[in-house]
C-alpha positions as CSV (number, residue, x, y, z in Angstrom):
1,X,-12.8,-75.7,-9.3
2,X,-11.6,-73.1,-11.8
3,X,-8.1,-71.6,-12.6
4,X,-8.1,-67.9,-13.2
5,X,-5.4,-65.3,-13.8
6,X,-4.4,-63.2,-10.8
7,X,-5.1,-59.5,-11.0
8,X,-3.2,-56.9,-9.0
9,X,-6.1,-56.0,-6.8
10,X,-6.1,-59.4,-5.1
11,X,-2.4,-59.3,-4.2
12,X,-3.1,-58.3,-0.5
13,X,-5.0,-61.6,-0.1
14,X,-2.0,-63.7,-1.0
15,X,0.2,-61.5,1.2
16,X,-2.1,-62.5,4.1
17,X,-2.1,-66.1,3.2
18,X,1.7,-66.1,3.0
19,X,2.3,-64.2,6.3
20,X,-0.3,-66.3,8.2
21,X,1.9,-69.3,7.5
22,X,4.9,-67.6,9.2
23,X,6.6,-67.0,5.9
24,X,8.4,-63.7,5.2
25,X,6.3,-61.4,3.1
26,X,7.3,-61.2,-0.5
27,X,7.6,-58.0,-2.4
28,X,4.8,-57.9,-4.9
29,X,7.0,-56.0,-7.4
30,X,9.0,-59.2,-7.8
31,X,5.9,-61.2,-9.0
32,X,5.7,-61.9,-12.8
33,X,2.4,-61.1,-14.6
34,X,1.7,-64.8,-15.1
35,X,0.0,-65.6,-11.7
36,X,-2.9,-68.0,-11.3
37,X,-5.4,-68.9,-8.6
38,X,-7.6,-71.8,-8.2
39,X,-10.9,-70.4,-6.7
40,X,-10.1,-69.1,-3.2
41,X,-7.9,-72.1,-2.5
42,X,-4.3,-71.7,-3.8
43,X,-2.2,-69.6,-6.1
44,X,1.2,-69.5,-7.8
45,X,3.3,-67.5,-10.3
46,X,5.2,-68.6,-13.4
47,X,8.3,-66.7,-14.5
48,X,8.8,-67.1,-18.2
49,X,12.4,-66.6,-19.5
50,X,13.9,-66.0,-22.9
51,X,14.8,-69.7,-23.1
52,X,12.9,-73.0,-22.8
53,X,13.1,-72.5,-19.0
54,X,10.4,-71.3,-16.7
55,X,10.1,-71.1,-12.9
56,X,7.0,-71.8,-10.8
57,X,7.3,-69.9,-7.6
58,X,5.5,-68.2,-4.6
59,X,3.0,-71.1,-4.3
60,X,0.6,-70.4,-1.4
61,X,-2.7,-71.7,-0.1
62,X,-5.6,-70.3,1.8
63,X,-5.0,-71.3,5.4
64,X,-8.7,-71.6,6.1
65,X,-9.1,-74.4,3.5
66,X,-8.9,-78.1,4.3
67,X,-5.8,-80.0,3.4
68,X,-7.9,-82.2,1.0
69,X,-9.2,-79.1,-0.8
70,X,-5.8,-77.5,-0.9
71,X,-4.3,-80.7,-2.5
72,X,-7.1,-80.8,-5.1
73,X,-6.5,-77.1,-5.8
74,X,-2.7,-77.6,-6.2
75,X,-3.2,-80.6,-8.5
76,X,-5.3,-78.4,-10.8
77,X,-2.9,-75.5,-10.5
78,X,0.2,-77.6,-11.3
79,X,-1.5,-79.1,-14.3
80,X,-2.5,-75.7,-15.6
81,X,1.0,-74.3,-15.1
82,X,2.5,-77.2,-17.0
83,X,0.1,-76.7,-20.0
84,X,0.6,-72.9,-19.9
85,X,4.4,-73.2,-19.8
86,X,4.4,-75.7,-22.7
87,X,2.1,-73.5,-24.8
88,X,4.4,-70.5,-24.0
89,X,7.4,-72.4,-25.3
90,X,8.9,-72.8,-21.9
91,X,8.3,-76.5,-21.2
92,X,11.2,-76.9,-18.7
93,X,9.8,-75.8,-15.3
94,X,11.9,-75.2,-12.2
95,X,10.0,-75.3,-8.9
96,X,11.1,-75.5,-5.3
97,X,9.5,-76.4,-2.1
98,X,10.2,-77.5,1.4
99,X,6.7,-78.8,1.9
100,X,6.5,-82.6,1.8
101,X,3.0,-82.7,0.3
102,X,3.9,-80.4,-2.5
103,X,7.0,-82.3,-3.3
104,X,5.0,-85.5,-3.6
105,X,2.5,-83.7,-5.9
106,X,5.3,-82.3,-8.1
107,X,6.8,-85.8,-8.4
108,X,3.5,-87.3,-9.2
109,X,3.1,-84.6,-11.9
110,X,6.4,-85.5,-13.6
111,X,8.9,-83.2,-11.8
112,X,12.3,-84.7,-11.1
113,X,14.0,-84.0,-7.8
114,X,17.3,-82.1,-8.3
115,X,19.1,-80.5,-5.4
116,X,18.3,-81.2,-1.7
117,X,19.0,-78.9,1.3
118,X,19.4,-75.9,-0.9
119,X,19.4,-72.4,0.5
120,X,17.8,-69.8,-1.7
121,X,19.3,-66.3,-1.6
122,X,18.2,-63.0,-3.1
123,X,20.0,-59.8,-4.0
124,X,17.9,-56.7,-4.4
125,X,20.1,-54.0,-5.8
């Protein structure tokens, strides 16, 4: 498996992965330039801030891949995101999920659980 940067031409693929899982479609204009994909398995985006903080968001996997393959892909993606964030000077990574498997993976990768039962809201002015 290989981690690559996401290019704009592949964004419709992720939109399809996202909506096929009954999630609301995200506005691609909100995505940061630091997006990464592991083969044709899973993807995620890293928001870099002007502090030591970064945010790993919009994680999505290919619904046609096996759970085992998706787990292996996310393990590789999370490790890559951690190294990338540290190298970029943003070693504190915020991530959120309501998926039990991803939560376990994050914890195994050194993430610490903060808030539970959080509602995320968005303002688009």
